[in-house]
Kinemage of the C-alpha trace (Angstrom):
@kinemage 1
@onewidth
@group {chain A} dominant
@subgroup {mainchain}
@vectorlist {calphas} color= white
{ca met a 1} P -11.314 -21.543 -3.710
{ca pro a 2} L -7.664 -21.807 -1.766
{ca val a 3} L -6.587 -18.344 0.042
{ca ile a 4} L -3.444 -18.671 -2.287
{ca ala a 5} L -5.677 -18.821 -5.446
{ca arg a 6} L -7.720 -15.739 -4.176
{ca tyr a 7} L -4.449 -13.811 -3.901
{ca ala a 8} L -3.076 -15.032 -7.551
{ca ala a 9} L -6.564 -14.435 -8.841
{ca ile a 10} L -6.709 -10.722 -8.283
{ca thr a 11} L -2.695 -10.103 -8.551
{ca leu a 12} L -1.768 -11.669 -11.584
{ca pro a 13} L -3.992 -10.456 -14.405
{ca pro a 14} L -3.023 -6.881 -14.305
{ca leu a 15} L 0.509 -8.418 -14.377
{ca leu a 16} L -0.094 -10.359 -17.464
{ca leu a 17} L -2.272 -7.561 -19.279
{ca leu a 18} L 0.724 -5.005 -18.754
{ca leu a 19} L 3.731 -7.620 -20.062
{ca leu a 20} L 1.295 -7.973 -23.426
{ca ala a 21} L 0.442 -4.423 -23.757
{ca gly a 22} L 4.426 -3.809 -23.514
{ca thr a 23} L 4.805 -6.425 -25.964
{ca ala a 24} L 1.952 -7.337 -28.109
{ca trp a 25} L -0.326 -4.323 -28.324
{ca gly a 26} L -0.957 -1.813 -26.430
{ca gly a 27} L -4.494 -1.370 -26.175
{ca leu a 28} L -4.516 -4.083 -23.356
{ca ala a 29} L -3.199 -1.467 -20.948
{ca trp a 30} L -6.667 0.444 -20.459
{ca ile a 31} L -7.834 -3.116 -19.747
{ca ala a 32} L -5.335 -3.411 -16.849
{ca leu a 33} L -5.936 0.447 -15.983
{ca ala a 34} L -9.839 -0.284 -15.390
{ca trp a 35} L -8.772 -3.464 -13.082
{ca leu a 36} L -6.717 -1.237 -11.072
{ca thr a 37} L -8.822 1.148 -10.527
{ca ile a 38} L -12.922 0.615 -11.581
{ca val a 39} L -12.846 -2.751 -11.008
{ca ala a 40} L -10.813 -2.500 -7.624
{ca ala a 41} L -13.630 0.395 -6.556
{ca val a 42} L -16.310 -1.890 -7.183
{ca ala a 43} L -15.043 -4.930 -6.074
{ca asp a 44} L -14.278 -3.209 -2.934
{ca arg a 45} L -18.013 -2.760 -1.820
{ca leu a 46} L -19.045 -6.698 -3.093
{ca leu a 47} L -16.324 -8.783 -1.974
{ca asp a 48} L -15.597 -9.574 1.756
{ca pro a 49} L -12.226 -9.188 3.283
{ca pro a 50} L -9.570 -11.852 3.254
{ca ser a 51} L -9.567 -13.954 6.154
{ca pro a 52} L -6.722 -16.102 7.575
{ca pro a 53} L -6.994 -19.487 6.273
{ca ala a 54} L -7.879 -22.464 8.618
{ca pro a 55} L -4.549 -23.985 10.467
{ca glu a 56} L -5.016 -27.168 8.505
{ca glu a 57} L -5.203 -25.339 5.208
{ca lys a 58} L -1.481 -25.247 3.677
{ca thr a 59} L -0.187 -22.460 2.046
{ca val a 60} L 3.307 -22.740 2.344
{ca pro a 61} L 5.060 -22.718 -0.359
{ca trp a 62} L 2.452 -21.277 -2.827
{ca asn a 63} L 2.602 -17.687 -0.823
{ca asp a 64} L 6.092 -17.204 -1.391
{ca val a 65} L 5.739 -18.774 -5.130
{ca leu a 66} L 3.305 -16.092 -6.068
{ca ser a 67} L 5.083 -13.461 -4.305
{ca ala a 68} L 8.702 -14.357 -6.070
{ca gly a 69} L 6.254 -14.758 -9.603
{ca leu a 70} L 5.456 -11.086 -9.050
{ca ala a 71} L 8.946 -9.713 -8.372
{ca phe a 72} L 9.956 -11.430 -11.428
{ca gly a 73} L 7.051 -10.136 -13.500
{ca his a 74} L 7.701 -6.612 -12.160
{ca leu a 75} L 11.124 -6.768 -13.425
{ca leu a 76} L 9.958 -7.884 -16.873
{ca leu a 77} L 7.131 -5.595 -16.697
{ca leu a 78} L 9.656 -2.285 -16.453
{ca ile a 79} L 12.000 -3.331 -18.873
{ca ala a 80} L 8.644 -3.833 -21.174
{ca thr a 81} L 7.157 -0.760 -20.403
{ca cys a 82} L 10.267 1.123 -20.676
{ca thr a 83} L 11.013 -0.317 -24.227
{ca ala a 84} L 7.200 -0.207 -25.347
{ca ile a 85} L 7.262 3.643 -24.668
{ca gly a 86} L 10.757 4.904 -25.228
{ca thr a 87} L 10.778 3.743 -28.307
{ca gly a 88} L 7.624 5.025 -29.923
{ca ser a 89} L 6.231 1.832 -30.777
{ca leu a 90} L 2.734 2.607 -28.914
{ca thr a 91} L 0.011 5.336 -29.859
{ca leu a 92} L 0.042 8.265 -27.258
{ca gly a 93} L -2.879 7.332 -25.783
{ca gln a 94} L -1.597 3.592 -25.128
{ca ser a 95} L 1.807 4.805 -23.888
{ca leu a 96} L 0.112 7.111 -21.406
{ca ala a 97} L -2.463 4.293 -20.227
{ca leu a 98} L 0.746 1.756 -20.077
{ca phe a 99} L 2.186 4.349 -17.927
{ca leu a 100} L -0.189 5.191 -15.678
{ca ala a 101} L -1.311 1.043 -15.169
{ca thr a 102} L 2.249 0.358 -14.711
{ca ala a 103} L 2.709 3.435 -12.152
{ca ser a 104} L -0.480 1.908 -10.373
{ca phe a 105} L 0.860 -1.403 -10.571
{ca phe a 106} L 4.195 -1.115 -9.192
{ca gly a 107} L 2.851 1.024 -6.206
{ca gln a 108} L -0.534 -1.063 -5.263
{ca val a 109} L 1.200 -4.775 -6.177
{ca ser a 110} L 4.543 -4.480 -6.363
{ca his a 111} L 5.469 -2.625 -3.210
{ca pro a 112} L 3.683 -4.506 -1.002
{ca asn a 113} L 4.605 -7.963 -2.188
{ca ala a 114} L 8.891 -6.456 -1.869
{ca his a 115} L 8.024 -5.494 1.395
{ca glu a 116} L 6.785 -8.934 2.402
{ca leu a 117} L 9.776 -9.994 0.751
{ca ile a 118} L 12.420 -8.049 2.559
{ca his a 119} L 10.620 -9.599 5.738
{ca arg a 120} L 11.398 -12.817 4.567
{ca arg a 121} L 14.242 -15.313 6.589
{ca ser a 122} L 15.181 -17.013 2.464
{ca pro a 123} L 18.287 -14.902 1.566
{ca leu a 124} L 16.706 -15.545 -2.019
{ca leu a 125} L 13.393 -14.293 -0.826
{ca lys a 126} L 15.145 -10.657 0.302
{ca ala a 127} L 17.428 -10.457 -2.565
{ca leu a 128} L 13.985 -10.735 -4.878
{ca gly a 129} L 12.438 -7.824 -2.744
{ca ala a 130} L 15.354 -6.038 -3.053
{ca ala a 131} L 15.784 -6.049 -6.132
{ca val a 132} L 12.200 -4.744 -6.641
{ca tyr a 133} L 12.868 -1.555 -5.049
{ca val a 134} L 16.425 -1.346 -6.616
{ca ser a 135} L 14.689 -1.253 -10.010
{ca val a 136} L 12.696 1.809 -9.188
{ca gly a 137} L 15.602 3.706 -7.636
{ca phe a 138} L 14.152 3.166 -3.939
{ca gly a 139} L 16.013 0.479 -2.651
{ca his a 140} L 17.130 2.350 0.544
{ca his a 141} L 13.916 1.575 1.925
{ca val a 142} L 15.030 -2.269 2.370
{ca ser a 143} L 17.126 -0.522 5.378
{ca ala a 144} L 15.285 2.287 6.542
{ca his a 145} L 12.187 -0.034 6.888
{ca arg a 146} L 13.590 -2.717 8.750
{ca leu a 147} L 16.051 -1.152 10.761
{ca val a 148} L 14.268 2.195 11.235
{ca his a 149} L 10.428 2.469 10.578
{ca his a 150} L 9.906 -0.853 12.583
{ca arg a 151} L 11.853 0.228 15.247
{ca tyr a 152} L 10.552 3.441 15.797
{ca val a 153} L 7.176 3.594 13.774
{ca gly a 154} L 5.102 6.697 15.956
{ca thr a 155} L 7.953 8.441 17.093
{ca glu a 156} L 9.676 11.471 15.637
{ca glu a 157} L 12.887 9.185 15.345
{ca asp a 158} L 11.026 7.389 12.398
{ca pro a 159} L 11.021 9.980 9.338
{ca asn a 160} L 8.194 7.593 7.892
{ca thr a 161} L 5.765 8.609 10.837
{ca pro a 162} L 3.950 11.699 9.687
{ca leu a 163} L 3.841 14.443 12.629
{ca pro a 164} L 0.775 15.988 14.078
{ca gly a 165} L -1.285 17.934 11.320
{ca glu a 166} L 1.188 17.531 8.581
{ca ser a 167} L -0.234 17.582 5.220
{ca phe a 168} L 1.241 14.912 2.871
{ca trp a 169} L 2.985 17.378 0.220
{ca ala a 170} L 5.169 18.484 3.502
{ca tyr a 171} L 5.593 15.255 4.297
{ca leu a 172} L 6.643 13.450 1.488
{ca pro a 173} L 10.099 15.333 0.755
{ca arg a 174} L 11.208 14.976 4.433
{ca ala a 175} L 10.275 11.284 4.593
{ca trp a 176} L 11.844 10.702 1.291
{ca arg a 177} L 15.423 12.100 2.529
{ca gly a 178} L 14.918 11.392 6.363
{ca ser a 179} L 14.445 7.604 5.523
{ca phe a 180} L 17.684 7.608 2.825
{ca glu a 181} L 19.630 9.442 5.524
{ca ala a 182} L 18.257 7.123 8.786
{ca gly a 183} L 18.971 3.775 6.646
{ca ile a 184} L 22.631 5.018 6.464
{ca val a 185} L 22.781 5.980 10.041
{ca gln a 186} L 21.546 2.354 10.941
{ca glu a 187} L 23.739 0.677 8.760
{ca val a 188} L 26.936 2.464 9.694
{ca asp a 189} L 25.836 1.762 12.898
{ca arg a 190} L 25.965 -2.191 12.125
{ca leu a 191} L 29.271 -2.202 10.576
{ca asp a 192} L 30.815 0.103 13.066
{ca arg a 193} L 30.117 -2.841 15.165
{ca lys a 194} L 32.058 -5.527 12.981
{ca gly a 195} L 34.709 -3.033 12.916
{ca arg a 196} L 34.434 -1.921 9.730
{ca gly a 197} L 34.144 1.436 8.306
{ca pro a 198} L 30.972 3.126 6.803
{ca asn a 199} L 32.756 2.688 3.463
{ca his a 200} L 32.982 -0.564 3.771
{ca val a 201} L 32.175 -3.172 0.674
{ca ser a 202} L 29.461 -4.596 2.744
{ca asn a 203} L 27.491 -1.356 3.335
{ca pro a 204} L 24.071 -2.075 1.436
{ca tyr a 205} L 23.927 1.085 0.084
{ca trp a 206} L 26.487 0.148 -2.484
{ca leu a 207} L 24.157 -2.014 -3.533
{ca trp a 208} L 21.091 0.011 -3.669
{ca leu a 209} L 22.567 2.869 -5.604
{ca gly a 210} L 25.046 0.637 -7.776
{ca gly a 211} L 21.983 -1.598 -8.727
{ca thr a 212} L 19.901 1.038 -9.634
{ca ile a 213} L 22.223 2.423 -11.936
{ca leu a 214} L 22.900 -1.071 -13.531
{ca phe a 215} L 19.081 -0.936 -14.255
{ca ala a 216} L 19.159 2.202 -15.719
{ca ala a 217} L 21.977 1.103 -18.241
{ca ala a 218} L 20.075 -2.086 -18.642
{ca val a 219} L 17.086 0.349 -19.964
{ca val a 220} L 19.119 2.825 -22.137
{ca ala a 221} L 21.016 -0.227 -23.958
{ca asn a 222} L 17.793 -1.650 -24.943
{ca ala a 223} L 15.464 1.505 -25.011
{ca gly a 224} L 17.879 4.733 -25.511
{ca leu a 225} L 16.938 7.947 -23.372
{ca gly a 226} L 13.142 7.992 -24.012
{ca gly a 227} L 13.494 4.607 -22.105
{ca leu a 228} L 15.453 5.638 -19.227
{ca leu a 229} L 13.152 8.854 -18.598
{ca val a 230} L 10.237 6.662 -18.682
{ca met a 231} L 12.013 4.922 -16.048
{ca ile a 232} L 13.430 7.815 -13.882
{ca gly a 233} L 9.160 8.873 -14.189
{ca leu a 234} L 7.828 5.246 -12.989
{ca gly a 235} L 10.788 5.396 -10.039
{ca val a 236} L 9.142 8.799 -8.947
{ca leu a 237} L 5.468 8.340 -8.998
{ca thr a 238} L 6.391 4.634 -7.207
{ca gly a 239} L 8.487 6.056 -4.449
{ca ala a 240} L 5.677 8.471 -4.191
{ca gln a 241} L 3.293 5.587 -3.736
{ca ile a 242} L 5.187 3.946 -0.902
{ca leu a 243} L 5.536 6.893 0.805
{ca met a 244} L 1.975 7.740 0.678
{ca ser a 245} L 1.248 4.253 2.116
{ca asp a 246} L 2.916 4.956 5.469
{ca tyr a 247} L 1.621 8.663 5.550
{ca ile a 248} L -2.127 6.784 5.623
{ca gln a 249} L -1.342 3.907 7.648
{ca his a 250} L 0.267 5.843 10.564
{ca tyr a 251} L -1.233 9.187 10.697
{ca gly a 252} L -1.981 10.777 13.713
{ca leu a 253} L -1.177 7.556 15.215
{ca gln a 254} L 1.942 7.895 17.928
{ca arg a 255} L 3.553 6.248 20.681
{ca leu a 256} L 2.935 7.350 23.986
{ca ile a 257} L 5.411 8.007 27.091
{ca leu a 258} L 4.124 5.677 29.794
{ca pro a 259} L 4.110 6.749 33.490
{ca ser a 260} L 7.614 4.684 34.074
{ca gly a 261} L 9.305 6.866 31.588
{ca arg a 262} L 9.654 4.137 29.087
{ca leu a 263} L 8.192 4.007 25.207
{ca glu a 264} L 5.266 2.552 24.896
{ca pro a 265} L 5.813 -0.838 22.885
{ca val a 266} L 4.121 -1.488 19.548
{ca ala a 267} L 0.480 -2.041 19.092
{ca ala a 268} L -2.579 -2.172 17.659
{ca his a 269} L -3.566 1.104 17.595
{ca his a 270} L -0.484 2.744 16.105
{ca ser a 271} L -1.862 1.608 12.481
{ca trp a 272} L -4.571 2.603 10.883
{ca asn a 273} L -6.105 -0.376 8.592
{ca ala a 274} L -8.568 -0.450 5.761
{ca pro a 275} L -9.871 -4.110 5.144
{ca lys a 276} L -11.623 -4.277 1.729
{ca gly a 277} L -12.668 -7.000 0.090
{ca phe a 278} L -10.539 -6.640 -3.261
{ca ser a 279} L -7.757 -4.023 -2.436
{ca ser a 280} L -6.674 -6.185 0.657
{ca tyr a 281} L -6.110 -9.402 -2.214
{ca leu a 282} L -4.481 -6.357 -4.624
{ca met a 283} L -2.149 -5.217 -2.136
{ca met a 284} L -1.019 -8.376 -0.519
{ca asn a 285} L -3.016 -8.068 2.734
{ca ala a 286} L -1.032 -4.702 3.486
{ca pro a 287} L -3.939 -2.736 4.366
{ca ala a 288} L -3.658 -4.974 7.358
{ca his a 289} L -1.048 -3.035 8.750
{ca ser a 290} L -1.578 -2.893 12.574
{ca glu a 291} L -0.831 -7.119 12.661
{ca his a 292} L 2.081 -7.050 10.240
{ca his a 293} L 3.848 -4.280 12.974
{ca met a 294} L 3.152 -6.287 15.832
{ca his a 295} L 4.272 -9.558 13.928
{ca pro a 296} L 6.481 -8.861 10.800
{ca asp a 297} L 7.306 -12.232 10.291
{ca arg a 298} L 4.128 -13.482 9.975
{ca pro a 299} L 2.979 -14.238 6.155
{ca tyr a 300} L 0.649 -11.601 4.279
{ca glu a 301} L -2.294 -14.817 3.618
{ca arg a 302} L -2.069 -15.135 7.827
{ca leu a 303} L -2.707 -11.428 9.121
{ca asp a 304} L -6.248 -10.969 10.800
{ca thr a 305} L -8.477 -8.499 9.081
{ca gly a 306} L -10.602 -8.805 11.207
{ca ala a 307} L -8.842 -7.666 14.469
{ca lys a 308} L -10.236 -4.686 16.678
{ca val a 309} L -7.837 -1.894 14.915
{ca pro a 310} L -8.052 1.967 13.801
{ca thr a 311} L -9.702 1.791 10.512
{ca leu a 312} L -9.790 4.201 7.749
{ca pro a 313} L -13.327 4.829 6.269
{ca phe a 314} L -12.247 4.086 3.074
{ca ser a 315} L -9.964 1.416 0.930
{ca met a 316} L -6.050 2.736 0.415
{ca pro a 317} L -6.351 3.975 -2.715
{ca ile a 318} L -9.539 6.206 -2.127
{ca met a 319} L -7.647 7.385 0.751
{ca ala a 320} L -4.535 8.218 -1.203
{ca met a 321} L -6.560 10.550 -3.152
{ca ile a 322} L -8.088 12.221 -0.344
{ca ala a 323} L -4.678 12.863 1.131
{ca thr a 324} L -3.833 14.638 -1.399
{ca val a 325} L -6.022 17.546 -0.661
{ca pro a 326} L -4.993 18.361 3.070
{ca pro a 327} L -7.787 20.584 4.167
{ca val a 328} L -10.210 17.592 3.012
{ca trp a 329} L -7.700 15.157 4.609
{ca his a 330} L -7.455 17.110 7.705
{ca arg a 331} L -11.162 17.227 8.162
{ca met a 332} L -11.822 13.678 7.694
{ca met a 333} L -9.030 12.072 10.031
{ca asp a 334} L -7.696 14.728 12.865
{ca lys a 335} L -10.801 13.835 14.619
{ca arg a 336} L -10.752 10.247 14.386
{ca ala a 337} L -6.743 10.372 15.016
{ca leu a 338} L -7.435 12.178 18.601
{ca lys a 339} L -9.983 9.730 19.656
{ca val a 340} L -7.285 6.651 19.166
{ca met a 341} L -4.937 9.212 20.940
{ca glu a 342} L -7.180 9.854 23.822
{ca ala a 343} L -8.322 6.248 24.241
{ca ala a 344} L -4.768 5.025 24.340
{ca gln a 345} L -3.962 7.976 26.837
{ca ala a 346} L -7.195 6.783 28.781
{ca ala a 347} L -6.151 3.166 29.017
{ca his a 348} L -2.532 4.147 30.436
{ca glu a 349} L -3.908 6.020 32.828
{ca ala a 350} L -6.391 4.192 34.268
{ca pro a 351} L -5.981 3.692 38.004
{ca glu a 352} L -5.716 -0.054 39.261
{ca pro a 353} L -8.474 -1.484 41.694
{ca pro a 354} L -7.412 -0.726 44.986
{ca ser a 355} L -6.881 -3.624 47.152
{ca arg a 356} L -8.447 -1.757 50.396
{ca pro a 357} L -10.790 1.056 50.440
{ca ala a 358} L -8.844 4.711 50.477
{ca pro a 359} L -9.220 6.621 53.768
{ca ala a 360} L -12.298 9.236 53.668
{ca pro a 361} L -10.229 13.063 52.907
{ca met a 362} L -9.724 14.978 56.021
{ca arg a 363} L -11.789 18.329 56.244
{ca val a 364} L -9.645 21.003 56.986
{ca lys a 365} L -11.121 24.525 58.132
{ca ala a 366} L -9.831 27.116 55.883
{ca ser a 367} L -7.904 29.986 57.464
{ca ala a 368} L -6.503 33.334 56.580
{ca pro a 369} L -2.747 33.006 55.994
{ca gly a 370} L -0.372 33.880 58.941
{ca pro a 371} L 2.738 35.739 59.074
{ca ser a 372} L 4.947 32.594 58.587
{ca gln a 373} L 2.836 31.772 55.587
{ca asp a 374} L 3.637 35.209 54.482
{ca arg a 375} L 7.731 35.166 54.755
{ca ala a 376} L 7.642 31.226 53.013
{ca ala a 377} L 5.828 33.031 49.799
{ca ala a 378} L 8.329 36.108 49.818
{ca ala a 379} L 11.051 34.128 50.058
{ca ser a 380} L 10.013 31.089 46.835
{ca pro a 381} L 10.976 32.614 43.848
{ca pro a 382} L 8.467 33.507 40.755
{ca gln a 383} L 7.967 30.657 38.884
{ca pro a 384} L 8.625 31.714 34.821
{ca ala a 385} L 5.985 31.828 32.356
{ca thr a 386} L 5.605 28.488 30.180
{ca ala a 387} L 5.549 29.543 26.632
{ca ala a 388} L 2.453 29.080 24.873
{ca pro a 389} L 2.968 26.089 22.173
{ca ala a 390} L 3.615 27.007 18.762
{ca pro a 391} L 0.119 26.930 16.425
{ca leu a 392} L -0.032 23.638 14.469
{ca ser a 393} L -3.004 25.069 12.602
{ca asp a 394} L -4.955 28.252 11.557
{ca asp a 395} L -7.714 26.771 12.853
{ca pro a 396} L -7.840 27.235 16.532
{ca glu a 397} L -10.352 24.374 16.864
{ca thr a 398} L -7.533 22.156 14.621
{ca asp a 399} L -4.971 23.212 16.361
{ca ala a 400} L -6.155 22.183 19.924
{ca met a 401} L -6.804 18.805 18.671
{ca leu a 402} L -3.705 18.733 17.421
{ca gln a 403} L -1.774 19.999 19.997
{ca ala a 404} L -3.714 17.084 22.091
{ca ile a 405} L -2.161 14.559 19.640
{ca arg a 406} L 0.838 16.268 20.079
{ca ala a 407} L 1.084 16.306 24.165
{ca ala a 408} L -0.113 12.440 24.519
{ca thr a 409} L 3.428 11.787 22.733
{ca arg a 410} L 5.439 13.850 24.995
């Protein structure tokens, strides 16, 4: 089966089931929900991760056709779900299944797909990706992801990079607000370089905010205030899943300061990967995250899932559930992150092989300090004591590991 057909065979069935659930029979939502959860968990153990197609296999334009179809499907699904639930045309069980399955689809398929589209060169494809994010009230991600996250990933300048030892629940509000504000700063800087003010009509934040209002108005006109509440709920869950992805894929992996004083370039060890057989296809190969950061313009189907990169112990959906329980998450991930950082630090500090043998050290006989040494010591001012770093965790062993991770980035 051609590689693009494999992506289509896994991403399109839940979309079709959910569209039918919102327009024909709500019971189909349970099948879609099972596809996105139970089937995905089982199939991940049975299927091999996607491999890049052979160079002679032509995937263009079918990769973009699939992405565009999924984006249009997302917009239709948003209206159908808000209408079906908001107007009360489904039973309570069907409404719950449709809401949860649609939110899961938005997080696992719509977000990775829109993420692909905003990296495309075609203005139409970029606009489609932006429309997906705008429809769920997360349009600022288009600016923040491309202008901030890809530039500053692995540093404290990137709000979407979790801090060492930070729990997901502490990260979520910080990253949500921080990415919104950081995106504005970058867009205003771009306008300033063109001699335009921050409120100029070309500032895309007018589109990100105004577009969401237009989508909300369309939902209210079609499904009333009940539909608007459904849209808000879907937007909140989708935004949380978007930030959850960044939290999982970058936890504990920060860029080092090189001996030259410059920041370490983005490399494979700055992202966690989760190459699984089903969820990788479902998420448009987003779990091959290291490859994406090193090659943002590379299409999803050509990302290499077999690269030697930091790998998560479970699939992305399972790691997302674990991340909601911080003690379990830290117990599982802190030591793994420390090992990656220690290996990166050791690689940078490895001495270059000497061109000639180094001279043997001279042996100097120790002697008692003389008067001149006493005078030098007296003239030397006392050195101030170094303040102990603030603890990052209540557990001393965990705190030592987290301090080591943070120290490696200084």
